[in-house]
C-alpha positions in Angstrom: 113.8 157.3 94.0 115.1 160.7 93.0 118.9 160.9 92.9 120.6 164.1 94.1 124.1 165.3 94.6 123.9 164.1 98.2 124.4 160.6 96.8 128.2 161.2 96.5 129.8 160.0 99.8 132.9 161.6 101.2 136.0 159.5 100.7 136.3 159.1 104.5 133.2 156.9 104.5 134.7 154.4 102.1 135.7 151.0 103.6 139.4 150.3 104.2 141.2 148.3 101.5 144.9 147.5 101.5 144.8 146.6 97.8 143.4 150.0 96.9 146.4 151.6 98.7 148.9 149.2 97.1 147.5 149.0 93.6 145.3 152.1 92.9 146.1 152.0 89.2 145.3 148.3 88.8 142.0 148.8 90.6 141.1 151.7 88.4 142.0 149.6 85.3 139.7 146.8 86.5 136.9 149.3 87.0 137.4 150.7 83.5 137.4 147.2 82.0 134.3 146.0 83.9 132.1 149.2 83.9 129.8 148.1 81.1 129.3 144.5 82.4 125.6 143.9 83.4 126.6 142.7 86.9 128.7 145.7 87.7 126.2 148.0 86.3 123.6 146.5 88.6 125.6 146.7 91.8 126.6 150.3 91.2 123.1 151.4 90.3 123.0 153.8 93.3 125.7 155.9 91.6 124.3 155.8 88.1 123.8 159.6 88.0 127.4 160.3 88.8 129.7 158.5 86.3 132.9 159.5 88.1 131.6 158.3 91.4 130.4 155.1 89.9 133.8 154.4 88.5 135.4 155.2 91.9 133.0 152.8 93.7 133.7 150.1 91.1 137.5 150.5 91.6 136.9 150.2 95.4 134.7 147.1 94.7 137.6 145.5 92.8 140.0 146.4 95.6 137.9 144.6 98.1 137.7 141.6 95.8 141.5 141.7 95.6 141.8 141.8 99.4 139.6 138.7 99.6 141.5 136.9 96.9 144.9 137.6 98.5 143.6 136.0 101.7 141.9 132.9 100.3 142.9 132.5 96.7 145.4 133.9 94.2 146.1 137.3 92.7 148.0 138.0 89.5 148.7 141.7 88.8 150.1 143.5 85.8 150.5 146.9 87.2 149.1 149.3 86.1 147.1 147.5 83.4 144.9 144.8 85.1 144.7 141.8 87.3 143.2 138.3 87.7 141.6 137.4 91.0 140.8 133.8 92.1 139.1 132.1 95.0 140.6 128.7 95.7 139.9 125.9 98.3 143.3 126.1 99.8 142.1 128.2 102.8 139.9 126.5 105.3 136.1 126.8 105.0 136.1 128.9 108.1 138.7 131.4 106.7 136.8 131.6 103.4 133.6 132.3 105.3 135.3 135.0 107.4 136.8 136.9 104.5 133.6 136.6 102.5 131.7 138.1 105.5 134.3 140.9 105.8 133.9 141.8 102.2 130.1 141.6 102.3 130.1 144.1 105.2 132.3 146.5 103.3 130.2 146.2 100.2 127.1 147.0 102.2 128.8 150.3 103.2 130.1 150.9 99.7 127.4 150.1 97.2 124.3 151.8 98.6 120.9 150.1 99.3 119.8 149.2 95.8 123.2 148.2 94.6 123.8 146.0 97.7 120.4 144.4 97.3 121.3 143.6 93.7 124.6 142.2 94.7 123.1 139.8 97.2 120.3 138.7 94.9 122.5 138.2 91.8 125.2 136.4 93.7 122.7 134.0 95.3 121.1 133.3 91.9 124.4 132.7 90.3 125.7 130.5 93.1 122.6 128.4 92.8 123.6 127.6 89.2 127.0 126.3 90.1 127.0 122.5 89.8 127.9 120.5 92.9 131.0 119.1 91.3 132.5 122.6 91.2 132.2 123.4 94.9 135.9 122.7 95.4 137.0 124.1 92.0 139.2 127.2 91.6 137.0 130.2 90.8 138.1 133.1 88.6 136.2 135.9 90.2 137.6 138.8 88.2 139.7 139.2 85.1 140.2 142.7 83.7 142.6 144.6 81.4 142.4 148.3 80.7 141.2 149.0 77.1 144.5 150.6 76.2 146.5 147.4 77.0 144.3 144.9 75.2 145.3 142.9 72.2 148.8 142.2 73.6 148.2 138.8 75.2 148.1 140.3 78.7 144.9 138.6 79.8 146.3 135.2 78.9 149.5 135.9 80.7 147.6 136.9 83.8 145.9 133.5 83.8 148.7 131.2 82.7 150.6 130.7 86.0 147.4 130.0 88.0 146.0 127.6 85.4 149.4 125.8 85.5 149.2 125.5 89.3 145.6 124.2 89.0 146.7 121.6 86.5 149.5 120.5 88.8 147.0 120.2 91.7 144.5 118.3 89.5 141.9 121.1 90.1 139.0 122.1 87.9 138.4 125.8 87.3 135.3 127.8 86.5 134.1 131.3 85.8 131.0 133.3 84.8 130.9 135.8 82.0 128.1 138.1 80.7 130.2 138.9 77.6 129.7 136.5 74.8 132.7 137.9 73.0 135.0 136.5 75.7 133.8 132.9 75.3 136.2 132.0 72.5 139.1 133.4 74.5 138.3 131.2 77.5 137.7 128.2 75.3 141.2 128.5 74.0 142.4 128.3 77.6 140.5 125.0 78.1 137.2 126.3 79.5 135.3 124.0 77.1 132.3 123.0 79.3 129.8 125.8 78.9 126.4 126.2 80.6 124.1 129.0 79.5 122.2 130.6 82.3 119.8 133.5 82.8 120.4 135.9 85.7 116.9 137.0 87.0 117.7 140.4 88.5 119.3 141.8 85.3 117.4 139.5 82.9 120.7 138.9 81.1 122.2 135.7 79.8 125.6 134.6 81.0 127.9 131.7 80.4 129.2 129.4 83.2 132.4 128.0 81.8 134.4 125.1 83.2 138.0 123.9 82.7 138.3 120.3 83.6 140.9 119.1 86.0 144.1 117.8 84.4 144.9 114.2 84.9 147.7 113.8 87.5 151.0 113.4 85.8 149.7 115.0 82.6 
């Protein structure tokens, strides 16, 4: 399909997001951090010819993820440098399904037809790879730190309080990463069970990493 300048949507057509209003710089930092990731490249493919618009769409994607995590998980923010977004089983299954559906509807509006199709197919394929014993685990959906703030221990600080709460609750945690350079970092934080997977839409290898539940009283 030939891309033209009509691809750029006016701001008024963007879905509402309280997190984008509250934390615009954090959402922009997450977008900068995640831009080159194969998953985010795939879901923003409709905006590939307009780099500024692609970054704007990705910042809005991150804001919608933050909205969902605030409702049914945990959000740790280091304004303006980055954030960690989690989905946890504390909310009811009905609430999680509702907020997931709200986010999906917003993403359909935001991403464009190819990007949204990629989003649905990639998420379905990755969900199918999650072992059954992790269906009630705490899920790290997004962690990102702006490139100018890396190397200062910020990513670890963004995760530490949530991991401590997971340990107190006796909960396992998991994540997926397409970046092999991030694997040692997560290993140091206890994500020692690693499953190598291939995502069929992008054709890229990713790691599913698991942090075992702490023994109660440990």
